C-alpha positions as CSV (number, residue, x, y, z in Angstrom):
1,M,-13.1,-80.9,27.1
2,K,-15.0,-78.3,25.1
3,S,-13.6,-77.1,21.7
4,L,-14.2,-75.2,18.5
5,T,-12.6,-75.9,15.2
6,L,-12.2,-74.0,11.9
7,R,-10.6,-76.2,9.1
8,Y,-9.6,-75.0,5.9
9,T,-8.5,-77.3,3.0
10,T,-7.0,-74.7,0.9
11,A,-6.2,-71.8,2.7
12,T,-4.5,-68.7,1.7
13,V,-3.4,-65.1,3.2
14,R,-6.9,-63.9,2.2
15,D,-8.5,-66.2,4.8
16,L,-6.1,-64.7,7.8
17,N,-8.8,-62.4,8.8
18,D,-11.6,-64.8,9.0
19,M,-9.2,-66.9,11.0
20,R,-8.4,-64.3,13.6
21,E,-12.2,-63.7,13.8
22,F,-13.1,-67.1,14.3
23,L,-10.1,-67.1,17.2
24,E,-11.0,-64.1,19.1
25,Q,-14.7,-65.4,19.2
26,A,-13.9,-69.1,20.0
27,V,-11.3,-67.8,22.8
28,L,-14.1,-65.3,23.9
29,T,-16.8,-68.1,24.2
30,L,-14.7,-70.7,26.0
31,A,-12.6,-68.2,28.5
32,G,-14.4,-64.7,28.0
33,D,-11.1,-62.8,28.4
34,D,-10.2,-59.9,26.1
35,E,-6.5,-60.0,27.0
36,I,-6.0,-63.8,26.6
37,A,-8.2,-63.7,23.1
38,G,-5.6,-60.6,21.8
39,D,-2.7,-62.8,22.9
40,L,-3.6,-65.9,21.0
41,V,-4.8,-64.1,18.2
42,L,-1.4,-62.5,17.8
43,A,0.4,-65.5,18.1
44,V,-1.4,-68.0,16.0
45,N,-2.0,-65.5,13.3
46,E,2.1,-65.5,13.1
47,A,2.4,-69.1,13.0
48,V,-0.2,-69.3,10.4
49,T,1.1,-66.1,8.4
50,N,4.8,-68.2,8.4
51,S,3.0,-71.5,7.6
52,L,1.2,-69.8,4.5
53,L,4.1,-67.8,3.5
54,H,6.7,-70.2,3.8
55,G,5.7,-73.7,4.8
56,Y,3.4,-73.5,1.5
57,D,5.5,-70.9,-0.5
58,G,2.6,-68.5,-0.8
59,Q,0.2,-71.8,-2.4
60,P,-3.0,-72.8,-0.7
61,G,-2.7,-75.3,1.8
62,M,-4.5,-76.9,4.5
63,V,-5.1,-75.1,8.0
64,V,-6.9,-76.3,11.1
65,I,-7.4,-74.3,14.1
66,C,-8.7,-75.7,17.1
67,V,-9.1,-73.9,20.3
68,E,-9.9,-76.3,23.5
69,A,-10.9,-75.9,26.8
70,D,-9.0,-78.4,28.8
71,G,-9.5,-77.8,32.8
72,D,-8.5,-74.4,33.9
73,D,-6.2,-74.2,30.8
74,L,-7.1,-73.0,27.3
75,A,-5.1,-74.5,24.1
76,V,-5.0,-73.8,20.7
77,R,-4.1,-76.4,18.3
78,L,-2.8,-74.9,14.7
79,I,-2.1,-78.2,12.2
80,D,-1.2,-78.0,9.0
81,D,0.6,-80.4,6.5
82,A,3.5,-78.3,4.9
83,P,6.8,-79.2,5.1
84,P,8.1,-80.4,8.6
85,F,9.3,-77.1,10.7
86,D,9.6,-76.7,14.4
87,P,9.1,-73.2,15.6
88,T,10.2,-74.1,19.0
89,S,13.5,-75.5,17.8
90,V,14.7,-71.5,16.7
91,P,16.9,-70.2,18.9
92,P,15.4,-66.9,20.6
93,P,17.1,-63.8,19.2
94,D,19.4,-61.5,20.8
95,I,17.1,-58.4,21.3
96,T,20.0,-56.6,23.3
97,L,21.8,-56.1,20.0
98,P,20.8,-52.7,17.9
99,L,18.3,-53.4,15.1
100,E,20.8,-52.8,12.9
101,D,23.1,-55.6,14.0
102,R,20.2,-58.4,14.4
103,P,19.6,-60.8,11.6
104,L,16.4,-61.0,9.9
105,G,14.0,-63.4,11.2
106,G,13.1,-65.3,14.6
107,L,11.4,-62.3,16.2
108,G,7.6,-63.9,15.0
109,V,8.6,-67.0,16.8
110,H,9.9,-65.1,19.9
111,M,6.4,-63.3,20.0
112,M,4.7,-66.6,19.9
113,R,6.7,-68.0,23.0
114,Q,6.1,-64.6,24.9
115,L,2.3,-64.7,24.4
116,S,1.6,-68.0,25.4
117,D,2.5,-69.8,28.6
118,E,3.5,-73.0,26.8
119,L,4.7,-73.9,23.1
120,T,4.7,-77.2,21.9
121,Y,5.5,-78.7,18.5
122,R,5.0,-82.1,17.0
123,R,4.1,-84.0,14.3
124,N,1.0,-85.7,14.6
125,E,0.0,-89.4,13.6
126,T,-0.7,-88.3,10.2
127,G,2.4,-86.7,9.8
128,E,1.4,-83.1,10.0
129,N,3.0,-80.1,11.8
130,E,1.0,-79.5,15.0
131,L,1.9,-76.4,17.0
132,T,-0.1,-75.9,20.6
133,F,-0.3,-72.8,22.5
134,V,-1.5,-73.0,25.9
135,K,-2.7,-70.4,28.3
136,R,-2.4,-71.7,31.8
137,Q,-5.3,-70.9,34.2
138,A,-7.1,-69.1,31.6
139,L,-10.4,-70.5,32.7
140,S,-10.1,-70.1,36.0
141,G,-9.9,-66.5,36.1
142,A,-6.4,-66.1,38.3
143,R,-3.9,-65.9,35.6
144,P,-0.4,-66.5,36.7
């Protein structure tokens, strides 16, 4: 399994651009596909932004981004030690409602789900949040 990792001990929103650039280059290095890179950059950027603004309440915090090639799949693991939050438990928004009738929030998680083939959450063995985005068959050249 090939992997590339970026680790911040005190990440802030000012680091988001560097994180996006790392992720894009890592995906292109492992999968060589602009569309997959674009989808994962958007999805992971949303998750990291949520972690920094809401999980860490705007204060610096630990963020790890690990991009892994596993068989034909590409996975991005996002790890932080903010308070526990499982975005996969957020119910899907009702996007059929007019904008003025929709509650605030929830669209970022919806976007994360739409841009990945699989989105999983767990508290890892050291008690950190671990959110994993998977793109299936990203390395085979035959996307589902």
